[in-house]
C-alpha positions as CSV (number, residue, x, y, z in Angstrom):
1,X,-4.2,-28.1,9.5
2,X,-4.9,-25.1,11.9
3,X,-7.1,-22.3,10.7
4,X,-8.7,-19.2,12.2
5,X,-12.4,-19.2,11.4
6,X,-15.6,-17.4,12.1
7,X,-17.8,-20.3,13.1
8,X,-20.9,-18.5,14.3
9,X,-22.6,-15.0,14.0
10,X,-20.9,-13.6,17.1
11,X,-17.8,-11.7,18.3
12,X,-14.4,-13.4,18.0
13,X,-12.7,-16.1,15.9
14,X,-11.9,-19.7,16.7
15,X,-8.7,-21.7,16.1
16,X,-9.9,-24.9,14.4
17,X,-8.5,-28.1,12.7
18,X,-9.4,-28.5,9.1
19,X,-8.3,-31.0,6.4
20,X,-5.7,-29.6,4.0
21,X,-7.6,-28.6,0.8
22,X,-6.7,-29.9,-2.6
23,X,-6.3,-27.7,-5.7
24,X,-8.7,-28.2,-8.6
25,X,-8.3,-27.2,-12.2
26,X,-6.6,-23.7,-12.5
27,X,-5.9,-23.6,-8.7
28,X,-2.8,-23.8,-6.5
29,X,-2.3,-24.9,-2.9
30,X,-0.3,-22.3,-0.9
31,X,1.5,-23.1,2.3
32,X,1.0,-19.9,4.2
33,X,4.1,-18.5,5.9
34,X,2.9,-15.1,7.1
35,X,-0.5,-13.3,7.4
36,X,-1.3,-9.7,8.3
37,X,-4.4,-8.6,10.2
38,X,-6.4,-5.9,8.3
39,X,-9.1,-3.5,9.5
40,X,-11.6,-5.7,7.6
41,X,-10.5,-8.7,9.7
42,X,-11.1,-6.5,12.8
43,X,-14.7,-5.8,11.6
44,X,-15.2,-9.5,11.2
45,X,-13.8,-10.2,14.7
46,X,-16.0,-7.6,16.3
47,X,-19.1,-8.8,14.3
48,X,-20.2,-5.3,13.6
49,X,-23.0,-4.1,11.3
50,X,-20.8,-4.5,8.2
51,X,-19.8,-8.0,9.1
52,X,-23.3,-9.1,10.0
53,X,-24.5,-8.0,6.6
54,X,-21.6,-9.5,4.6
55,X,-20.1,-12.6,6.3
56,X,-21.7,-16.0,6.1
57,X,-20.1,-18.4,8.7
58,X,-18.4,-20.8,8.8
59,X,-15.5,-19.0,7.1
60,X,-11.7,-19.0,7.3
61,X,-10.8,-15.4,7.5
62,X,-7.7,-13.4,6.3
63,X,-6.8,-11.8,3.0
64,X,-3.3,-10.4,3.5
65,X,-0.9,-13.3,3.3
66,X,2.1,-14.9,1.6
67,X,3.6,-18.3,1.3
68,X,5.0,-21.0,-0.9
69,X,3.2,-22.9,-3.7
70,X,2.9,-26.5,-2.4
71,X,0.9,-28.1,-5.2
72,X,-0.8,-27.1,-8.5
73,X,-4.0,-28.3,-10.0
74,X,-4.6,-29.5,-13.6
75,X,-3.8,-26.9,-16.3
76,X,-1.6,-24.7,-14.1
77,X,1.6,-23.6,-15.8
78,X,2.5,-20.7,-13.5
79,X,3.2,-20.4,-10.6
80,X,5.2,-23.5,-10.1
81,X,5.7,-25.6,-7.0
82,X,8.2,-23.9,-4.7
83,X,7.5,-20.4,-5.9
84,X,7.2,-17.7,-3.2
85,X,3.9,-15.8,-3.7
86,X,1.8,-13.0,-2.4
87,X,-2.0,-13.2,-3.0
88,X,-4.4,-10.9,-4.7
89,X,-7.5,-11.1,-2.6
90,X,-10.0,-10.3,-5.4
91,X,-11.2,-13.4,-7.3
92,X,-12.9,-12.0,-10.4
93,X,-15.3,-13.5,-13.0
94,X,-13.7,-12.4,-16.3
95,X,-17.2,-12.2,-17.8
96,X,-19.0,-9.1,-16.5
97,X,-18.9,-5.7,-18.2
98,X,-16.2,-4.4,-15.8
99,X,-13.9,-7.4,-16.4
100,X,-14.5,-7.2,-20.2
101,X,-13.3,-3.6,-20.2
102,X,-10.2,-4.3,-18.2
103,X,-11.6,-3.0,-14.9
104,X,-11.2,-6.3,-13.0
105,X,-10.7,-4.4,-9.7
106,X,-14.5,-3.5,-9.8
107,X,-15.7,-6.9,-11.1
108,X,-19.4,-7.1,-10.4
109,X,-19.0,-10.7,-9.2
110,X,-15.9,-10.3,-7.1
111,X,-15.3,-12.9,-4.3
112,X,-12.8,-11.7,-1.7
113,X,-10.5,-14.2,0.0
114,X,-11.3,-14.3,3.7
115,X,-14.6,-12.5,3.2
116,X,-16.6,-14.4,0.6
117,X,-14.5,-17.6,0.5
118,X,-11.9,-19.2,2.7
119,X,-8.8,-17.0,3.2
120,X,-5.3,-17.1,4.5
121,X,-5.5,-17.4,8.3
122,X,-4.7,-21.1,7.8
123,X,-1.7,-23.2,7.3
124,X,-2.8,-24.0,3.8
125,X,-5.2,-22.4,1.3
126,X,-6.4,-23.0,-2.2
127,X,-6.6,-20.0,-4.5
128,X,-6.9,-19.5,-8.3
129,X,-3.5,-19.7,-9.9
130,X,-3.9,-16.2,-11.4
131,X,-4.2,-14.7,-7.9
132,X,-0.7,-15.8,-6.9
133,X,1.9,-13.1,-7.6
134,X,5.4,-14.6,-7.7
135,X,8.0,-12.8,-5.7
136,X,11.8,-13.0,-5.5
137,X,12.7,-15.7,-3.0
138,X,14.8,-13.2,-0.9
139,X,11.8,-11.0,-0.2
140,X,10.8,-11.6,3.5
141,X,7.4,-13.4,3.8
142,X,6.2,-10.7,6.3
143,X,6.8,-8.0,3.7
144,X,5.2,-10.1,0.9
145,X,2.1,-10.5,3.1
146,X,1.4,-6.8,3.1
147,X,1.9,-6.2,-0.7
148,X,-1.9,-6.6,-1.1
149,X,-2.8,-3.5,1.1
150,X,0.3,-1.7,-0.3
151,X,-1.4,-2.1,-3.6
152,X,-4.4,0.0,-2.3
153,X,-1.9,2.8,-1.5
154,X,-0.2,2.6,-4.8
155,X,-3.6,2.6,-6.7
156,X,-4.7,5.7,-4.7
157,X,-1.4,7.7,-5.2
158,X,-1.1,6.9,-8.9
159,X,-4.8,7.5,-9.8
160,X,-5.6,10.5,-12.0
161,X,-2.6,12.6,-12.8
162,X,-0.3,11.1,-10.1
163,X,1.6,13.1,-7.5
164,X,5.0,14.0,-8.9
165,X,5.8,17.6,-8.1
166,X,2.4,18.1,-6.5
167,X,1.3,19.1,-3.0
168,X,-0.5,16.3,-1.2
169,X,-2.7,16.0,1.9
170,X,-3.2,12.5,3.3
171,X,-6.1,12.1,5.8
172,X,-5.8,9.0,7.8
173,X,-2.4,7.5,9.0
174,X,-3.5,4.0,9.2
175,X,-1.4,1.3,7.5
176,X,-2.5,2.2,4.0
177,X,-2.3,6.0,4.6
178,X,1.3,5.5,5.8
179,X,2.1,3.4,2.8
180,X,0.7,6.2,0.6
181,X,3.0,8.6,2.3
182,X,5.9,6.4,1.4
183,X,4.8,6.1,-2.2
184,X,4.2,9.8,-2.5
185,X,7.6,10.6,-1.2
186,X,9.3,8.1,-3.5
187,X,7.3,9.5,-6.4
188,X,8.4,13.1,-5.9
189,X,5.4,14.7,-4.3
190,X,5.8,17.7,-2.1
191,X,5.0,19.2,0.2
192,X,3.3,16.1,1.9
193,X,1.0,16.7,4.8
194,X,-0.4,13.8,6.9
195,X,-3.3,14.2,9.3
196,X,-4.5,11.8,11.9
197,X,-5.8,12.1,15.5
198,X,-3.7,9.0,16.7
199,X,-0.3,10.3,17.8
200,X,1.2,6.7,17.8
201,X,0.4,6.2,14.1
202,X,1.0,9.8,13.1
203,X,4.6,9.5,14.3
204,X,5.3,6.7,11.7
205,X,4.6,9.2,8.9
206,X,7.4,11.6,10.1
207,X,10.1,10.3,7.7
208,X,7.9,10.8,4.7
209,X,5.9,13.9,5.5
210,X,6.8,17.6,5.5
211,X,4.1,18.4,8.1
212,X,2.2,16.2,10.5
213,X,-1.2,17.4,11.7
214,X,-3.3,16.2,14.6
215,X,-6.8,17.6,13.8
216,X,-7.8,17.4,17.5
217,X,-5.0,19.9,18.3
218,X,-4.7,22.1,15.2
219,X,-7.0,23.5,12.5
220,X,-6.3,21.4,9.4
221,X,-7.3,24.0,6.9
222,X,-5.2,26.7,8.6
223,X,-2.1,24.4,8.6
224,X,-2.7,23.6,4.9
225,X,-2.9,27.3,4.0
226,X,0.2,28.0,6.1
227,X,2.3,25.4,4.4
228,X,1.1,25.8,0.8
229,X,-0.1,29.4,0.7
230,X,-3.4,28.3,-0.9
231,X,-4.3,24.6,-0.7
232,X,-3.1,21.2,-1.8
233,X,-3.4,19.8,-5.3
234,X,-4.2,16.3,-4.3
235,X,-6.2,14.8,-1.4
236,X,-5.6,11.1,-0.6
237,X,-8.4,10.2,1.8
238,X,-8.0,7.0,3.9
239,X,-9.8,7.8,7.1
240,X,-13.5,7.3,6.2
241,X,-14.2,10.0,8.8
242,X,-16.9,12.5,7.8
243,X,-15.1,15.5,9.2
244,X,-11.8,14.6,7.6
245,X,-13.5,14.1,4.2
246,X,-15.1,17.6,4.4
247,X,-11.9,19.2,5.6
248,X,-9.9,17.4,3.0
249,X,-12.1,18.5,0.1
250,X,-12.0,22.1,1.3
251,X,-8.2,21.9,1.6
252,X,-8.0,21.3,-2.2
253,X,-7.3,24.2,-4.5
254,X,-9.9,24.7,-7.2
255,X,-9.3,22.1,-9.9
256,X,-7.6,19.7,-7.5
257,X,-8.1,16.0,-7.3
258,X,-9.6,13.9,-4.5
259,X,-8.8,10.2,-4.4
260,X,-10.9,8.5,-1.8
261,X,-10.3,5.0,-0.4
262,X,-11.6,5.5,3.1
263,X,-15.1,4.1,3.6
264,X,-17.4,5.8,6.2
265,X,-19.2,3.4,8.5
266,X,-22.5,5.2,7.7
267,X,-23.7,7.4,4.8
268,X,-22.5,11.0,5.0
269,X,-23.9,14.3,3.8
270,X,-21.8,16.9,1.9
271,X,-22.3,20.1,-0.1
272,X,-22.0,18.7,-3.6
273,X,-22.0,22.2,-5.2
274,X,-19.8,24.0,-2.7
275,X,-17.3,21.2,-2.0
276,X,-17.1,19.7,-5.4
277,X,-18.9,21.0,-8.5
278,X,-18.3,24.8,-8.3
279,X,-14.7,24.3,-7.4
280,X,-14.0,21.9,-10.3
281,X,-12.8,19.1,-8.1
282,X,-12.2,15.7,-9.8
283,X,-13.0,12.9,-7.4
284,X,-11.8,9.3,-7.8
285,X,-13.3,6.4,-5.9
286,X,-10.5,3.9,-5.3
287,X,-11.4,0.2,-5.0
288,X,-8.7,-2.4,-4.4
289,X,-5.9,-2.7,-6.9
290,X,-5.9,-2.5,-10.7
291,X,-5.2,-6.0,-11.9
292,X,-2.4,-6.3,-12.7
293,X,-1.1,-2.8,-13.3
294,X,-0.9,-1.9,-9.6
295,X,1.0,-5.0,-8.7
296,X,3.6,-4.2,-11.3
297,X,3.9,-0.6,-10.0
298,X,4.0,-1.6,-6.4
299,X,6.4,-4.4,-6.6
300,X,8.8,-2.3,-8.7
301,X,8.9,0.2,-5.8
302,X,9.5,-2.6,-3.2
303,X,11.9,-4.8,-5.2
304,X,14.1,-1.7,-6.1
305,X,14.3,-0.6,-2.5
306,X,12.6,2.8,-3.2
307,X,10.0,1.8,-0.6
308,X,10.8,-0.2,2.5
309,X,7.6,-1.5,4.1
310,X,9.3,-3.2,7.0
311,X,9.1,-0.2,9.5
312,X,5.3,-0.6,9.4
313,X,5.5,-4.1,10.8
314,X,5.2,-3.4,14.5
315,X,4.3,-6.8,15.9
316,X,4.9,-10.4,15.1
317,X,3.0,-13.1,16.9
318,X,2.4,-16.8,16.4
319,X,-1.0,-17.9,15.2
320,X,-1.7,-19.4,18.7
321,X,-1.6,-15.8,20.1
322,X,-4.2,-14.5,17.7
323,X,-6.4,-13.0,20.4
324,X,-3.6,-10.8,21.6
325,X,-2.8,-9.9,18.0
326,X,-6.4,-8.6,17.4
327,X,-6.4,-6.8,20.7
328,X,-3.2,-5.0,19.7
329,X,-4.7,-3.8,16.5
330,X,-7.9,-2.7,18.1
331,X,-6.0,-0.7,20.7
332,X,-4.6,1.6,18.0
333,X,-1.1,1.0,19.3
334,X,0.0,-1.1,16.3
335,X,0.4,-0.6,12.5
336,X,0.7,-4.0,10.9
337,X,0.5,-7.1,13.0
338,X,1.9,-10.3,11.4
339,X,0.8,-13.8,12.3
340,X,3.4,-16.5,11.9
341,X,1.4,-19.5,10.6
342,X,4.3,-21.9,11.5
343,X,4.3,-21.1,15.2
């Protein structure tokens, strides 16, 4: 089979031939139909500081993908051969304190597909059966491939007290920020403000936002006060940008909620008392998806048609054109880039 792998500690990935793996006890073999390139994959491609500290080549990359169950290992009752599935990328231990208290999304021994173990940029992949989420067979594979990152958006929007009837600021209009805008709109939030310095991506938020903000051209805090009269009740932070985080926190009304998924590339400094403590801000760190609550919430939105993810799929390329696909994503002129594993 063909697979896209990091073979050496250097920039780039290599298309290789590998034997088709066999599922062991409690595992399934998935024939991958579609895979999406994530920002994490771009870090691995570039071989930046994060990748150098985390990735151990050789490794088949990719953690956003969907396909068909081709075979099941001993003891597997569900899913069944022929089922169409999306994949939860976090493989958890079920034994650590986090798992034992139902917080599987922050398992102390998590292995991530395509990061800590072979992932989905391959024609076939073996995964634990419990990580395969069964979809309706009429759900397009390319949409099924991005249910995993969509779960990050759902987890962020629904954390804390939710967003229904609340004013919301979204900082970062990357794929997950845009998905969050969709979920917030579908969940009755308003007004919704979305901030990002990339005009290409910011434009995708227009159908779901009451106000778009380019922070390079406007003062974010002034716009927030103009639209809301005081500040927003909820901050959904996806940028990982230090300035955006500071501005987002200060855009909150006292007693507001900050839900932070964006990860800065370096440690940042902030005024703990002035930005958080004395203003009574509740901050949530958002990691992955709650297993399996978030999958139930997210797929309910997609299956019902309340959220349509297809507008975010801007490019579709065969696996053989993977270099072009990564360059597109790196250019900032793409949202979700889908690799067709059959082509």
